[in-house]
C-alpha positions as CSV (number, residue, x, y, z in Angstrom):
1,M,-13.6,3.2,28.6
2,K,-16.6,1.2,29.9
3,A,-17.3,-0.1,26.5
4,K,-13.7,-1.3,26.1
5,I,-13.7,-3.0,29.5
6,L,-17.0,-4.7,28.5
7,I,-15.4,-5.9,25.3
8,A,-12.4,-7.2,27.2
9,L,-14.6,-9.2,29.5
10,I,-16.5,-10.6,26.5
11,V,-13.1,-11.7,25.0
12,I,-12.0,-13.4,28.3
13,I,-15.4,-15.1,28.7
14,T,-15.5,-16.3,25.1
15,W,-11.8,-17.3,24.7
16,S,-12.5,-20.7,26.2
17,C,-15.2,-21.1,23.6
18,T,-13.0,-20.3,20.6
19,N,-12.3,-24.0,19.7
20,S,-16.0,-24.7,19.8
21,V,-16.7,-22.7,16.7
22,N,-16.9,-24.9,13.6
23,Y,-16.4,-23.4,10.2
24,S,-18.1,-25.1,7.3
25,E,-16.0,-25.6,4.2
26,S,-18.4,-23.4,2.2
27,F,-18.0,-20.6,4.8
28,K,-14.2,-20.9,4.7
29,K,-14.3,-20.7,0.9
30,E,-16.6,-17.6,0.9
31,T,-14.7,-15.7,3.5
32,A,-11.0,-16.6,3.0
33,G,-9.0,-14.1,0.9
34,Y,-7.7,-10.6,0.9
35,Y,-9.6,-7.5,2.1
36,L,-8.7,-3.9,1.4
37,Y,-7.7,-2.3,4.7
38,N,-6.8,0.9,2.9
39,P,-5.7,1.9,-0.7
40,D,-2.3,0.2,-0.3
41,E,-2.7,-2.4,2.4
42,L,-4.5,-5.7,2.7
43,I,-5.8,-8.0,5.5
44,E,-5.6,-11.7,4.6
45,V,-8.2,-14.0,6.1
46,Y,-7.3,-17.7,6.1
47,Y,-7.9,-20.9,7.9
48,E,-5.7,-23.6,9.3
49,G,-7.9,-26.5,9.9
50,N,-10.8,-25.2,12.0
51,A,-8.9,-22.1,13.2
52,L,-9.3,-18.6,11.8
53,F,-6.2,-16.5,11.2
54,L,-5.4,-13.0,9.9
55,N,-2.3,-11.7,8.3
56,W,-2.1,-8.0,8.9
57,K,0.9,-5.7,8.8
58,E,3.1,-8.8,8.1
59,G,2.0,-10.4,11.4
60,K,0.0,-13.5,12.0
61,I,-3.0,-12.9,14.2
62,E,-5.3,-15.5,15.7
63,P,-8.6,-13.7,16.6
64,V,-11.0,-14.8,19.2
65,A,-13.8,-16.5,17.5
66,L,-17.2,-15.5,19.0
67,E,-19.3,-17.4,16.6
68,E,-19.0,-18.5,13.0
69,N,-19.5,-15.1,11.5
70,E,-18.0,-12.9,14.3
71,F,-14.6,-12.5,15.9
72,F,-12.6,-10.1,18.0
73,V,-9.1,-8.8,17.1
74,A,-7.2,-7.7,20.2
75,D,-4.5,-6.0,18.1
76,M,-7.1,-3.7,16.6
77,Y,-9.4,-3.7,19.6
78,K,-12.3,-4.3,17.2
79,K,-15.0,-6.9,16.7
80,F,-15.7,-8.0,13.0
81,R,-18.3,-9.9,11.1
82,F,-18.3,-11.1,7.5
83,V,-21.1,-9.5,5.4
84,Q,-22.3,-9.5,1.8
85,H,-23.8,-6.4,0.2
86,P,-27.4,-7.1,-0.7
87,E,-27.1,-5.3,-4.1
88,T,-23.6,-5.7,-5.3
89,K,-23.1,-9.1,-3.7
90,A,-19.6,-8.0,-2.8
91,R,-18.2,-9.4,0.4
92,Y,-16.8,-7.2,3.2
93,L,-15.2,-7.4,6.6
94,S,-17.5,-5.3,8.7
95,V,-16.5,-3.6,11.9
96,I,-19.2,-4.1,14.6
97,P,-20.0,-0.7,16.1
98,E,-19.8,-0.4,19.9
99,G,-23.3,0.1,21.3
100,D,-25.0,-0.7,18.0
101,E,-24.1,-4.2,17.1
102,A,-27.1,-4.6,14.9
103,K,-25.8,-1.9,12.5
104,I,-24.3,-3.3,9.3
105,T,-21.3,-1.5,7.8
106,Y,-19.3,-2.2,4.7
107,D,-15.7,-1.4,5.7
108,Y,-13.1,-3.6,4.1
109,L,-14.0,-4.9,0.6
110,K,-12.9,-8.4,-0.3
111,A,-10.4,-8.0,-3.2
112,P,-10.7,-10.2,-6.4
113,K,-8.3,-13.2,-6.6
114,G,-4.9,-12.1,-7.7
115,Y,-5.4,-8.5,-6.7
116,K,-2.2,-6.5,-5.9
117,T,-1.9,-3.1,-4.2
118,P,0.3,-0.5,-5.8
119,S,3.2,-1.2,-3.4
120,M,2.9,-4.9,-4.2
121,H,3.2,-4.1,-7.9
122,L,6.2,-1.9,-7.2
123,K,7.9,-4.6,-5.2
124,D,7.2,-7.1,-8.0
125,G,8.6,-4.7,-10.7
126,N,5.2,-4.1,-12.3
127,Y,5.9,-0.4,-12.7
128,K,3.0,0.5,-15.1
129,E,0.4,-1.1,-12.8
130,A,2.1,0.4,-9.7
131,L,1.9,3.9,-11.3
132,E,-1.8,3.4,-12.2
133,G,-2.6,2.4,-8.7
134,Y,-0.8,5.3,-7.1
135,L,-2.4,7.8,-9.5
136,D,-5.8,6.4,-8.4
137,I,-4.8,7.0,-4.8
138,K,-3.7,10.6,-5.7
139,K,-7.0,11.2,-7.5
140,E,-8.8,10.4,-4.2
141,D,-6.4,12.1,-1.9
142,S,-3.5,14.1,-3.1
143,T,-2.0,14.3,0.3
144,S,-2.1,10.6,1.0
145,S,0.9,9.1,2.9
146,Y,0.9,6.3,0.3
147,I,2.3,8.6,-2.4
148,N,4.8,10.5,-0.2
149,E,7.5,11.9,-2.3
150,W,10.3,11.1,0.2
151,S,9.2,7.5,0.7
152,F,9.7,6.8,-3.1
153,N,13.0,8.7,-3.0
154,K,14.2,6.5,-0.1
155,I,13.3,3.3,-2.1
156,G,15.1,4.8,-5.1
157,Y,18.3,5.4,-3.2
158,K,18.2,2.0,-1.6
159,H,18.2,0.5,-5.1
160,M,21.1,2.8,-6.1
161,S,23.1,1.7,-3.1
162,N,22.5,-1.9,-4.2
163,H,23.6,-1.0,-7.8
164,E,20.0,-1.8,-9.0
165,Y,20.0,1.2,-11.2
166,D,17.1,0.2,-13.5
167,K,14.9,-0.4,-10.4
168,A,16.0,2.9,-9.0
169,I,15.1,4.7,-12.2
170,E,11.7,3.1,-12.6
171,T,10.8,3.9,-9.0
172,L,11.9,7.5,-9.4
173,K,10.0,7.9,-12.6
174,I,6.9,7.0,-10.7
175,N,7.8,9.6,-8.1
176,A,8.2,12.2,-10.9
177,A,4.9,11.4,-12.4
178,L,3.2,11.8,-9.0
179,H,5.2,14.9,-8.1
180,P,5.9,16.6,-11.4
181,N,6.7,20.0,-9.9
182,S,9.4,18.8,-7.4
183,I,13.0,19.7,-8.0
184,N,14.0,16.7,-5.8
185,V,12.5,14.0,-8.0
186,Y,14.4,15.1,-11.2
187,D,17.6,15.7,-9.3
188,S,17.4,12.1,-7.9
189,L,16.5,10.7,-11.4
190,A,19.5,12.5,-12.9
191,E,21.7,11.0,-10.3
192,A,20.4,7.5,-10.9
193,Y,20.9,7.9,-14.7
194,L,24.5,9.1,-14.1
195,L,25.2,6.0,-12.0
196,K,23.8,3.8,-14.7
197,G,26.0,5.5,-17.2
198,D,23.3,7.4,-19.1
199,S,24.5,10.9,-19.1
200,L,22.1,12.0,-21.8
201,Q,19.1,11.2,-19.6
202,A,20.9,12.8,-16.6
203,Y,21.3,15.9,-18.7
204,N,17.5,15.9,-19.6
205,N,16.5,15.6,-15.9
206,Y,18.9,18.3,-14.7
207,K,17.3,20.5,-17.4
208,K,13.9,19.8,-15.8
209,V,15.4,20.8,-12.4
210,L,16.5,24.2,-13.9
211,D,13.1,24.7,-15.5
212,I,11.6,24.6,-11.9
213,S,14.6,26.2,-10.1
214,P,17.1,28.1,-12.4
215,T,19.4,28.7,-9.5
216,S,20.1,25.0,-8.7
217,K,23.9,24.9,-8.6
218,R,24.5,21.2,-9.3
219,A,22.0,21.1,-12.2
220,K,23.3,24.3,-13.7
221,R,26.9,23.0,-13.5
222,F,26.1,19.8,-15.2
223,V,23.9,21.3,-17.9
224,E,26.3,24.0,-18.8
225,G,29.2,21.6,-18.8
226,N,27.5,19.2,-21.1
227,A,25.4,21.6,-23.3
228,S,27.7,21.4,-26.3
229,K,27.7,17.6,-26.1
230,F,23.9,17.0,-26.0
231,Q,22.2,20.0,-27.6
232,K,22.7,18.7,-31.1
233,S,21.1,15.3,-30.2
234,L,18.0,16.9,-28.7
């Protein structure tokens, strides 16, 4: 608590000095850009004239500039500095540790120009790239909230309600690739294919439901009702 009060006092004292920090053009060029806050979220650093801004969680933030290379973000209650790794030469946003300000940490890597997170690829309809990104996240943490089955399902059903059936199908296919043992993902995919008018793919996905859960009533009813129609084509 004392440390937080101290930081708050520093912010108050230095707020009046914010406009006195002058950023060189070379510094702006080196530090402006996107930093990986987590596997599926970015922090944008940019400048308007001589003022430093962040775009984080879709909100514009004006930090308190302490000096050219250090600033305080009240929304995060953290102090940051820009650093460059001595070996890789990669640039980072570094959190300045309370009580040990001399310590250098490499927290948020600066992303290359044009980099997109998996969710950005998904939003843009780059489904192959989105899946690759999500699979990388799953490889690192299979329980990550960024690959939550129900979140993808929600997106899929939103597309269905907007009659965007191809988008729904592609999103739910990603969900199935991430959660191949889930009844829900194949049931939802079957529904999306039915709404699109592709009863064959609906049949195939309901069969996958039955492979996992032979007692699923809806899947069983559809498969049995269409078996004579589709078995010859499989």
